[in-house]
N, C-alpha and C positions, 0 to 999 in steps of 0.2 A: 359503618363499614363500607368501603369503596367497592363497587361492583366491577370496576375495570382496573385491573392491575396494569403496570407498565408493560407495554407490548401487546395488550389485549385490544379488542375492538374499540372503535371510537365511541365517544359518549353520544347519547341520544340527542343532545342539543347541538350537534355539529353544525358548522356553517357550511355553505355550499349549495349546489343544486339539489332540489328535492328528488329528482328522478335520476337514479344511478345507472340506468341502462341506456345504451346507444339507441337513438331513434325515439326516445320517450319524451323528448323535450318539446318546446313550443314550435320547433320547426317540423314536427311530424306532419305527414300528409293527411292524417285523420286525427287531429289533435284531441277531440273529445274522447273517442273510444280508446285510443292508444294510451292517452294520459291516465284515464281511469284504470285501465289494466295495469299500467306501470305503478300507480299508487297502491293498488291492491297487492301487487307482488312485493313492492317495497315494504309495505306494512307487514306482510307475512314474514319477510326476511328479518325485519327488526323484532317482531314478536318471538320468532324462534331464537334469535340471538339473546333477547332479554331473558327468555326462559332458561337458556343454557347458563347465562351469567348468574341468575338468581339461584339456580340449582347448585352451582359451584360455591356460591356464597353461603349456602346452607339454609334452605327454606323447608319448612315442614309441609305436611300434606295439605294444609289449608292455604298455602301460598303466602303465609306471613313470614317475614324474615326470621330465621331461627338463629339465636346466638350460639357460639361454639360450646360443645360439651367440655366439661372441666374434670380432669382426673388429678387428684393430689395423692401421691404415693408417699406416705410418711413412715419411715422405718423407726425402730426403737433401739437406741443405744448403738447405732451403726456409726463407725468412725469415718473421718475424712479419708483415711488411707485404706479402706476396705475394698475398694474397687480397682480393677485393673487399670482403668483409664486414669486413676489417681496414683498409679505407681505400685500397686500391690503386686509383689513379684510372682505369685502363683498364677496370675492371669486366669482366674476362675469365674469371671463375670462377663462372658461374651455378649449377653443380651443387653446389659447395662452399658457396656463399652460401645456396642453398636448404637444404642440410643443416643449416646454422647456424640458419636460420629455423624449421626443423622440430625443432631440438634445442636444445642448450645450448652457448654460447660461453664459453671460459675465456680472458680477456685476460691473466691472470697465471699462465701455465703455463710451467714451466721444464724444461730438460734437466738432466742430472746432470753434464755435462762439455761443454766447447765443441768437442768433436771426436767423430767418428763411432763408432769402436770402443768407447771407454769408455761412451758414452751408451747404446749398444745392450746392452752387458753389464749396465748398471744397469737398463734396462727389463726384461730377462728374468730378473734375479735379485732385483729390488726392493731392491738394495743399492748404496750409493755405490761408485764405482770403487776408492777407496782401501781398501774392505773386500773387494771381489771380485777384486782383483789386477790390474785393468786400469789400471795406471799404471807409471811408471818412477822409479827412484831414481838414474838416471844424471846427473841435474842437478836443481837446485831449480826447481819450477814449470814443468817441461817437458811440453809436450803429446806424447803418444805414441799410436800406433795399431798396426794389424796389416798392414804391407806384406808383400810376399811373403817377405822374408828374415827375418821375425820367427820366433823359435823357440817362443815361448809361445803360449798360448791360454786359453780358458775352463777353469778347473781342474775336475777331477772332483768336488771337494768342494762346488762350487756347485750348488744345486738350481734348475733353470730352470723357468719357467712351464709349458711343455708337458709336462714330466715330472710335475709336480704335478697338472696337469689330468687326467692319465690316471686318477687315483683316482676321478674323477667320470665316467669313460667317454668323455672327449673324444678325437676324432681331430684331429691337429694337422698343419698344413702351413706351411712358410715359402716364400714366393715372393720372389725378389730377393736382396739382398746380406746375407750372414751376418756376416762381419767379426769373428768371435770366435775366429779361428785357422783357418788353411787346411790344416794337417796332418791326416791322417785321424782321429787320436784326438780332435780337437776338433770334428769335423763335427756338424751339427745332429741327425742321426739317432742320434748317440751321446748326445744330451742331451735326448731326449724327443720330438722331432719324428718324425712318421710318414712325412712326404713332404717333399721339397725340390726346387724348381726355381729355379736361380739360381747365383750365384757366391760364392766365399769371400772375394774381395777387391774393391776398386774396379775400374772398367772402364778403368783407365789403359792406354795403349799407343798404337799397336802396337809390339811388340818383335820382335827378330830371331830369337828362340828359340835364340840362341847365348849371348849375354851375359845375356839375361833372357828367360824364357818368357812368352808371352801367357797371360792369366788364363783358367782353365778355367770352363766352365759345366756344372753338374751336374744330373742328374735322379736324385734320391735318393742312392745311394751311389757312383755312377760318373759320370765326366765324359761329356758328349755332344758336346763341341766346345770351341772357344776363342773368346774375343772377337777380333774383327778377322779371323777365319778363317771358321768355320761361322756365327758370329754377328757380322756385319759392322757397323761403326760408321764412317761416312764423316766424318772430321774436317773436311774442307773444306766440305761442305754441311750437316753435322749430322744426316744421315739415318740412322736406325736403327729397326728394327721391334721393339725390345726391350719397350717399354711395351705394345704390342699383344700380344706373346707372354705377358708377365706378366699382362695382363688376362685372357686366355683361360685361363691356368692357374687364376686365381682363380675365374672363372665355372664352369669344369668341376668344380673341387673342391666348390664350394657345391652344385651340382646333384647330384653323387654322394652327398654326405653327407645332403642332404635326402631323396633317394630311399631311402637306407638308414635314415632316421629316427635318425641319430646326432648328438649334439651335436658341434659342431666349433669349433676355434680356427684362424683364418687370420691369419697374420702376413705382411702384404703390404708388404715392405720394398724398394720400387723406388728407382731411383737416377738417373732422367733429369735431375734438377736439380743433380746433382753434375758439376762440370767433368771432362771435356768433355761439355757438355749435348747432348742429342739429342732428336729427335722423328721420328715416321714421316712419310712424304711428304705425306699429306693435311693435316697440321698445320703443316708448314714454311712460313714466310712469312705466317702468318695472324694473328700477334700484333702489337699496337702496340709491344711491348716487345722485339722481336727474337727471336733464337733461344731465349733463356731463357724468354721468354713463350710461345713455341711449345710448349716442354716442359711448362710449367704448364698450358696449355690442354688438352693431351692427357691429362695427369693428371686434370684436372677432368672431362673427358669420360669417362674410365675410371671414376672414382668414381661418376659419374652412372649408368653402366651396371651397376655392382655394386649400387647401391641399388635400381635398377629391377628387377633380378633378384630381390632379396629381396622386393620388393612383388609381383612376378608369382607368386612361390612362396608368397605369403601367410605369410611367416615374419618380418615386420618386428617384431611384438610379442614375438617370442622371439629377437631377434638384437640384440646390443649392438655398436655400431660407434663407434670412436674414431679421429679423424684428428689427426696431429701430425707433428713433424719431429725429427730427431736432434740438430740444433744450429742456430745461426743461419746466415743467408746468408753465403756466402764473399765478402766485399767485395773481397778481393784479386783475384777473377775478374770483378767487376762492371765495367760493366753488361752486357757481352755474354754472359758466362758465369756471372753471379751474380745473386742476387735482392736483395730489399729487406728491411731490418729496421725499416721504419717510422721512428718518432721516436727510436729507441734508439741508443745509442752503440756504435760499432765493430761487429764481426761475429765469425764463426767464428774460433776459436783464442784468443779473449779471454774474460775473465769479466765484461766489461761487459754491460749488458742485451742488446745486439745479438747477442752470442754465445751467450746462455743462454736468452732468453725466446722461446717458440715459439708458432706458431698451434696452436690446440687446439679441437676440436669433438666433442661427444658427441651421439650420435643413437640413440634407442631409442623409436620412435613408440608412443604409448599408455602409456609408462612414464615417460620423461623429459618434463616439460612443454615444449611448443614455444615457441620464441622467447625463451628465457631467457638471461640473462648471469649467470654465477657469478663472484664476486670472491674465491673460494677460492684461496689460494696452492697451486697444484698442481705436481706433479713427474712426470716421465716414469716414475719408480719407482712412482708410485701406480697405474699400470696393472697392475702385478704383483699388488698386494694387492687392488685392485678386481676384477680378473678372478677371483681365487681366491674372493672373496666371492660373485660371481655364480654360481660353480660350487658354492657351499655348502661351501667348504673354508676352513680356517684357515691362515694363513702358518706356515712352520716355526718351532718354538719354541726350536730349539737354536742360533739365530744372531740377530744384530740385523737387522731388516728396517726399511729407511728409508721405504718407501712407505706412504702412508695409503690407507684405503678411501674412495674418493670418492662412494660411493653415497649417503650422507646429504646431501652437497652437491647431488647430481644429483636425487634423488627428493624430498627434503624442504627443500632450500634451506638446510641447516645449514652454518655455517662453522666450521672448526676452526683455532685459532691454532697455527701451527707455523713453524719456521724453514726457510729454504732456504739450504743451504750451497753455496758456489761453489768447487769445487776445480779447480786446474790442476796436473795431475800429482800430486805428493805434498804440495802446499801448499794450505792453506786460504786462499783469496784474499779472500773476502768472505762476508757473510751478510745475508739479508733477513729481517726480522721485522716483520710488519704492513706499513706503507708505507715503512719506513725500511731503507736498505741501508748497511752499514758495510764499507768496504774496508780490509783489513789489509795488503794488498800491491797495488801497481799495476804493470802491465807490459803493453805490447803486444808488441813484439819488439825485438831489439837494434838499436843504431845502425848496426852493420855491415850487417845485413839491410835496414834502412830505406833506407840510402844506395844499396843495390842495387835499389831499387824495390819491395821487399816491404813492403806497407803494409796492415795489418789495419783501419785506421781512416781511409780516404781522405776528405779534406776535413773531418775532425773533430778536428783537433788542439786539445786543451784543456790548457793549461799546468798542470802538477802532477798531471794525471789520466792522460792517455794517454802515459805515460812510456816511454822506450826503454831505461831501466835498471830493474832490480827495486828499486822504492822501498818501504821498509818503513814501515807506519803502525800497527804493533801497539799502540804506547803511546797514540797519538792517531789513531784511525781516521778516514778521510774518510767523512763521513756525508751521504747524500742522501735527500730526501723524494721517493720515486718517483711519488707522486701529483701533486705540484706540479712535479717536475723529472724526468720520465722519461728525459731525455737525459743525466743525470748531469753537468750543467754547473755547478751552483751548490752546492758543499758548504756544510753548515751551519757557522756560526761556532763555533769551539771554546769561546768564552766564553759562548755563549747558553745559557739555561736549557733550551731544547728539546734542544740537543746533550747536555747533562748527563743529562737525563731518558732520552734514547735509550740512552746509554751504560750507564746503570744497568739498563736492561731487557735489553740485548743481551749484556753481559759475562758474567753467570752462565750464559746459554744456551750460549755458545761454550765457556766453561770446562768445563761438564758434558759437552759433546760431545767435547772433546779429552781430558779425563780418562778417558773410557770407551772411546775409540777403540782398536781393535786392528787395525792394518793387515794386509791379506792379503799373501801372498807376491807380490812384483811380477812380472808376466808379460811386461813389455815392455822388459826390459833387454838381452837377448841376441839378436843377429842372426847369420845364417849363410847365405851364398848357396846352400849345398848343399841347404837345405830348401825352396827356392822350388818353384813348381809345374812341375817338370821331368817328373815321371812320376806324375800323379794316378791313383787307382783308375779302371780302365776304359780307360786310354790304349792298352793293348795291343790292345784290340778295334778301335780306330780307327786303329791305326798311328801314334799321335801321342805316343809316349813319347820323351823327350829325355834326354840323358846329363847328369847333374849334375856340377858341378865338385867339386874336393876340399873336404872339410868343414873350414872354418876358423871356429869360433865367435869372435865378437868383440862388444865393447860397442857397442850401438846408439848412433848419434849423433842426438840430438834438438835441433835448433838453437833451437826456440822452444816 
C-alpha cells in the first residue's frame, strides 16, 4: 500500500539538498553547529510527516501497518430493483442510495447460483458451487440447499475467507445466516470465524419440535435459543426484532475491534427479506411497498447506522464496505413477501437475469472515487479475491479460484474481460461474455409445479424461453444482447452475422471451462431426519434438547 497518494508529500528518497532551510547549507557562517541543528530539525519534520502518513494508511497501536477492515453486507433474496438507486419508485432506501453516491455502483454484478446456500459457499471460497461441492447430482439442473435434514455441508478441504484472513491478523465475525451446514463439524468457528451470532438455517417455522425442531440461534459454539421461542417471529403481523439484534451485534463488534486496534472482517448476512419477511415494530406499516418494503427500510436504516459508526470512529478511510445479495428476489413470494428484480426476467431459482443479477455497492471513502458506476462484470466470488488483496494476501495456488480482484476496477476504473457462468445444480445453463448471454439450457420449473401455482416468472411468460421442460440449446444457444434487451425477450436470429460472431467468441471460452472443470464431491445429495437440529451444542444448558428419530439416510428430493 502506497503511503503517498498523488498530491501528498514527496517520498523519503527524494533527490535534492539535504537541508531544506535557508542558511543551513555549506555556505553557513558556522557550518558545524548550524548544519547539525538543521539536520535535527529536518529529521523531526520528516518523522512527523511519516507518522501522519502511516496513521492515514492505517497502523495499529504497535506501529505495524494495519490492513483495511472489511465489511461484507449480504442480503437474503433482495432483488436488483429493490433500491432507489436502481430505480425502485418508492425511493425508500436513502442510506443505501447515499452509500452509492459516495461510492461505486455495479449494475452488472452476479451471484454464483440462484439459491442461497450455494451462493454463500461461492462467496466464502471464491469458487463456483460445482467446484466446492454445493450442488446435487440427484437430478439434472436441480437447485439444492441446506435444509435441516441435509447431511452434508462445507467440506474441510475448502479454504474459507476468514481462515485465510487470519494470516494477516484479522478477527472475523459472522452475524446472521450461515447456511453452509448445520451439523457441528460444519459450523463457522470450524472454518475460520472467531465469533458468530445467528442461525445455521433459514428462519422457517414455527415447528412443533416433535416432527421437526425449530431452528436454533447460536452465539459462537452454542445455541442460545430457537426461532419462534426465545427469538419470536410473528407470522401474522410480521413483527420480529432480529434485524435490530443483528445490527447491535455488528456495532458492538466494530467498536471492540477498533478499541483493540485490530483489523476485522465482518460478514453481516441478515435475512429479513427472505420469506417469511419481518421487521421490528417501528418499521412495520411504514413502507409504500407493504411488509417487504418495511423489511427493506429497516435494513437501509441499519446500514446507515453502521456507516455512521465508521464515520464517528474516524475509520472510513481504512474500512472497505460492500453491499450485495445472495440471489435474485423470490417472485414466487411477491409482492407481499418478495422483492423486485427490476427489468430482468424471472427470479430466484432460475438462471435468467432476475435470478442471478444482484444489487452491488462498494464504499471506501477517500479510496474509491465517489459517485462512480463500474460496468465491470462482477461476481459474488470476486469478494473473496478482492478481500484477500485488501489484506495483502494471495489466493490459494493449489486450487482453481473463480473470483477476480475488483480493486483495479474500483480504484483505477480498469475493466477486465471475463465470462460469467450460470450454473443450476450440476448443469451449466448459460454464460455471459461482454454484453451477450448464451443459454445452453432453459427451464423455470416443471409443468406439474406450475399447474399447482408455483411460478418463478409471474407475468413474464416468453415462448421458447421461460420453458417448463428442460430445453437443450447446446448446439444452437439462445443468445441475447443484454445491453439492448436486459429482459431476455428477443433472442438474436440464428442466421445473423451478429449471432455467428458471438458464437465464435463464446464457444472456446465455454469449451476451455468445461475441459478443465473438476467437480467437487456433491454435498447436497443425502438427507436424514435424524440430523436435524434436535440437540444442538448448548441445548442441555437451556433444557432444550430434543430426541431425534431413528437414522434413515435417503436421497434428497429436489423438485426444481
